[in-house]
DRENSEKE-840555 format. One record per residue (C-alpha): residue number from 1; z, x, y. Coordinates in nm, 2 decimals. Each point is the difference from the previous one (the first is absolute). Layout:
<atom NUM; <Z; X; Y>>
...
END
This chain:
<atom 1; <8.89; 12.50; 14.16>>
<atom 2; <0.02; -0.16; -0.35>>
<atom 3; <-0.01; -0.37; -0.06>>
<atom 4; <0.03; -0.21; -0.31>>
<atom 5; <-0.18; -0.35; 0.03>>
<atom 6; <0.15; -0.24; -0.25>>
<atom 7; <-0.01; -0.35; -0.11>>
<atom 8; <0.20; -0.22; -0.25>>
<atom 9; <-0.11; -0.30; -0.20>>
<atom 10; <0.30; -0.22; -0.09>>
<atom 11; <0.11; -0.31; -0.19>>
<atom 12; <0.02; -0.20; 0.33>>
<atom 13; <0.10; -0.01; 0.36>>
<atom 14; <0.33; 0.11; 0.15>>
<atom 15; <0.26; -0.27; 0.01>>
<atom 16; <0.25; -0.05; 0.29>>
<atom 17; <0.29; 0.25; 0.02>>
<atom 18; <0.25; -0.23; -0.16>>
<atom 19; <-0.20; -0.01; -0.32>>
<atom 20; <0.14; 0.16; -0.31>>
<atom 21; <-0.13; 0.35; -0.04>>
<atom 22; <-0.14; -0.10; -0.35>>
<atom 23; <-0.20; -0.28; 0.15>>
<atom 24; <-0.18; 0.25; 0.23>>
<atom 25; <-0.35; 0.12; -0.11>>
<atom 26; <-0.05; 0.29; -0.24>>
<atom 27; <-0.26; 0.27; 0.03>>
<atom 28; <-0.28; -0.04; -0.25>>
<atom 29; <-0.24; 0.27; 0.14>>
<atom 30; <0.03; 0.30; 0.22>>
<atom 31; <-0.31; 0.17; 0.16>>
<atom 32; <0.01; 0.30; 0.24>>
<atom 33; <-0.22; 0.27; 0.14>>
<atom 34; <0.09; 0.32; 0.18>>
<atom 35; <-0.18; 0.07; 0.34>>
<atom 36; <0.05; 0.31; 0.20>>
<atom 37; <-0.09; 0.05; 0.37>>
<atom 38; <-0.01; 0.34; 0.16>>
<atom 39; <-0.08; -0.02; 0.37>>
<atom 40; <-0.35; -0.13; 0.08>>
<atom 41; <-0.14; 0.10; -0.34>>
<atom 42; <-0.12; -0.28; -0.22>>
<atom 43; <0.26; -0.17; -0.21>>
<atom 44; <0.04; 0.14; -0.35>>
<atom 45; <0.01; -0.28; -0.26>>
<atom 46; <0.23; 0.12; -0.28>>
<atom 47; <0.11; -0.12; -0.34>>
<atom 48; <0.10; -0.35; -0.10>>
<atom 49; <0.29; -0.16; -0.18>>
<atom 50; <-0.04; -0.32; -0.20>>
<atom 51; <0.23; -0.17; -0.25>>
<atom 52; <0.05; -0.34; -0.15>>
<atom 53; <0.38; -0.10; -0.02>>
<atom 54; <0.13; -0.23; -0.26>>
<atom 55; <0.24; -0.24; 0.18>>
<atom 56; <0.29; -0.18; -0.17>>
<atom 57; <-0.16; -0.33; 0.09>>
<atom 58; <-0.32; -0.18; -0.09>>
<atom 59; <-0.29; 0.03; 0.24>>
<atom 60; <-0.10; -0.34; 0.11>>
<atom 61; <-0.36; -0.14; -0.03>>
<atom 62; <-0.01; 0.00; 0.38>>
<atom 63; <0.07; 0.37; 0.03>>
<atom 64; <-0.25; 0.07; -0.29>>
<atom 65; <-0.26; -0.20; 0.19>>
<atom 66; <0.06; 0.21; 0.32>>
<atom 67; <0.02; 0.35; -0.16>>
<atom 68; <-0.17; -0.04; -0.33>>
<atom 69; <0.32; 0.16; -0.15>>
<atom 70; <0.11; -0.18; -0.32>>
<atom 71; <0.33; 0.02; -0.19>>
<atom 72; <-0.18; 0.14; -0.31>>
<atom 73; <-0.14; 0.30; 0.22>>
<atom 74; <0.35; 0.07; 0.12>>
<atom 75; <0.15; -0.03; -0.34>>
<atom 76; <-0.26; 0.24; -0.16>>
<atom 77; <-0.04; 0.25; 0.29>>
<atom 78; <0.28; -0.06; 0.24>>
<atom 79; <0.28; 0.26; 0.03>>
<atom 80; <0.37; -0.08; 0.09>>
<atom 81; <0.09; -0.02; 0.36>>
<atom 82; <0.23; 0.29; -0.03>>
<atom 83; <-0.29; 0.23; -0.11>>
<atom 84; <-0.25; -0.14; 0.26>>
<atom 85; <0.24; 0.05; 0.28>>
<atom 86; <0.09; 0.35; -0.10>>
<atom 87; <-0.36; 0.10; -0.03>>
<atom 88; <-0.09; -0.17; 0.32>>
<atom 89; <0.29; 0.18; 0.18>>
<atom 90; <-0.13; 0.34; -0.14>>
<atom 91; <-0.35; -0.09; 0.14>>
<atom 92; <0.13; -0.09; 0.34>>
<atom 93; <0.27; 0.24; 0.07>>
<atom 94; <-0.21; 0.27; 0.18>>
<atom 95; <-0.15; -0.26; 0.24>>
<atom 96; <0.10; -0.01; 0.37>>
<atom 97; <-0.06; -0.38; 0.01>>
<atom 98; <-0.10; -0.28; -0.23>>
<atom 99; <-0.24; -0.27; 0.11>>
<atom 100; <-0.03; -0.36; -0.11>>
<atom 101; <-0.18; -0.31; 0.13>>
<atom 102; <0.27; -0.25; 0.07>>
<atom 103; <0.26; 0.27; -0.08>>
<atom 104; <0.30; -0.23; 0.06>>
<atom 105; <-0.10; -0.17; -0.34>>
<atom 106; <-0.04; 0.33; -0.18>>
<atom 107; <0.31; 0.16; 0.14>>
<atom 108; <0.21; -0.30; -0.09>>
<atom 109; <-0.14; -0.02; -0.35>>
<atom 110; <0.05; 0.37; -0.05>>
<atom 111; <0.35; -0.02; 0.13>>
<atom 112; <0.08; -0.29; -0.22>>
<atom 113; <-0.12; 0.19; -0.31>>
<atom 114; <0.21; 0.31; 0.11>>
<atom 115; <0.30; -0.24; 0.04>>
<atom 116; <-0.04; -0.14; -0.34>>
<atom 117; <-0.01; 0.35; -0.14>>
<atom 118; <0.29; 0.12; 0.20>>
<atom 119; <-0.22; 0.28; 0.14>>
<atom 120; <0.00; 0.14; 0.34>>
<atom 121; <-0.31; -0.02; 0.22>>
<atom 122; <-0.13; 0.34; 0.06>>
<atom 123; <-0.36; -0.09; 0.08>>
<atom 124; <-0.15; 0.12; 0.33>>
<atom 125; <0.00; -0.24; 0.30>>
<atom 126; <-0.25; -0.28; -0.03>>
<atom 127; <-0.26; -0.10; 0.27>>
<atom 128; <-0.16; -0.34; 0.01>>
<atom 129; <-0.37; 0.01; 0.05>>
<atom 130; <-0.02; -0.38; 0.08>>
<atom 131; <0.23; 0.04; 0.29>>
<atom 132; <-0.11; 0.35; 0.12>>
<atom 133; <-0.37; -0.11; 0.01>>
<atom 134; <0.06; -0.32; 0.18>>
<atom 135; <-0.09; 0.17; 0.34>>
<atom 136; <-0.33; 0.14; -0.15>>
<atom 137; <-0.11; -0.33; -0.13>>
<atom 138; <0.18; -0.26; 0.22>>
<atom 139; <0.24; -0.16; -0.25>>
<atom 140; <0.16; 0.00; -0.34>>
<atom 141; <-0.29; 0.00; -0.24>>
<atom 142; <0.00; -0.02; -0.37>>
<atom 143; <-0.12; 0.30; -0.20>>
<atom 144; <-0.32; -0.20; -0.10>>
<atom 145; <-0.07; -0.09; 0.37>>
<atom 146; <0.05; 0.36; 0.11>>
<atom 147; <-0.22; 0.13; -0.28>>
<atom 148; <-0.28; -0.24; 0.10>>
<atom 149; <0.04; 0.11; 0.36>>
<atom 150; <-0.04; 0.37; -0.07>>
<atom 151; <-0.24; -0.04; -0.30>>
<atom 152; <-0.22; -0.31; 0.07>>
<atom 153; <-0.19; -0.12; -0.32>>
<atom 154; <0.21; 0.21; -0.23>>
<atom 155; <0.27; -0.13; -0.23>>
<atom 156; <0.29; 0.13; -0.20>>
<atom 157; <0.22; -0.14; -0.29>>
<atom 158; <0.29; -0.16; 0.18>>
<atom 159; <0.35; -0.03; -0.15>>
<atom 160; <-0.02; 0.29; -0.22>>
<atom 161; <0.22; 0.27; 0.12>>
<atom 162; <-0.22; 0.31; 0.00>>
<atom 163; <-0.30; -0.20; 0.11>>
<atom 164; <0.19; -0.13; 0.30>>
<atom 165; <0.13; 0.35; 0.07>>
<atom 166; <-0.36; 0.15; -0.01>>
<atom 167; <-0.11; -0.27; 0.23>>
<atom 168; <0.28; 0.07; 0.24>>
<atom 169; <-0.06; 0.38; -0.01>>
<atom 170; <-0.36; -0.06; 0.10>>
<atom 171; <0.10; -0.23; 0.29>>
<atom 172; <0.27; 0.27; 0.11>>
<atom 173; <-0.27; 0.27; -0.01>>
<atom 174; <-0.27; -0.21; 0.17>>
<atom 175; <0.23; -0.11; 0.28>>
<atom 176; <0.15; 0.36; 0.07>>
<atom 177; <0.33; -0.16; -0.06>>
<atom 178; <0.14; 0.29; -0.21>>
<atom 179; <-0.12; 0.26; 0.26>>
<atom 180; <0.17; -0.19; 0.27>>
<atom 181; <0.32; -0.02; -0.18>>
<atom 182; <-0.02; 0.38; -0.10>>
<atom 183; <-0.05; 0.10; 0.35>>
<atom 184; <0.28; -0.19; 0.15>>
END
């Protein structure tokens, strides 16, 4: 079974449904990694996908403080959302499932970007590691808390998309979550 573990960094948090689509957050970074599970064999950690996206709005100081992503970085190295989504779609299309931590956020942001572009959603189904793992750890834990639980004393660079993805992949492998899903 093939998975794509993914994460988005954005210009902010999702607003209530009645908010104007243009006021919803924009993707500023996409990170993803392919992972394959074949029965009881060890997981195969595959290629990664990482891209900065130039949004049509200014990144606030608060978001820069959280992510380290600055407007200048996005202006110099960011691609247009159309290109980022097309490339991300090509990366994900062969997966059986996509996985994100707090997937409701990522799914909503992705759908908002697709709606803005007038593009259909052809991405594979998305599983939420936060909700799926709550039975393993006894609650809805942040990615940081899960990482500390499974890797005491180790750290990762939070709020950068590929770093968050790699931390989540490590957690999913250590917890046997992927093997459990693949054998279901």
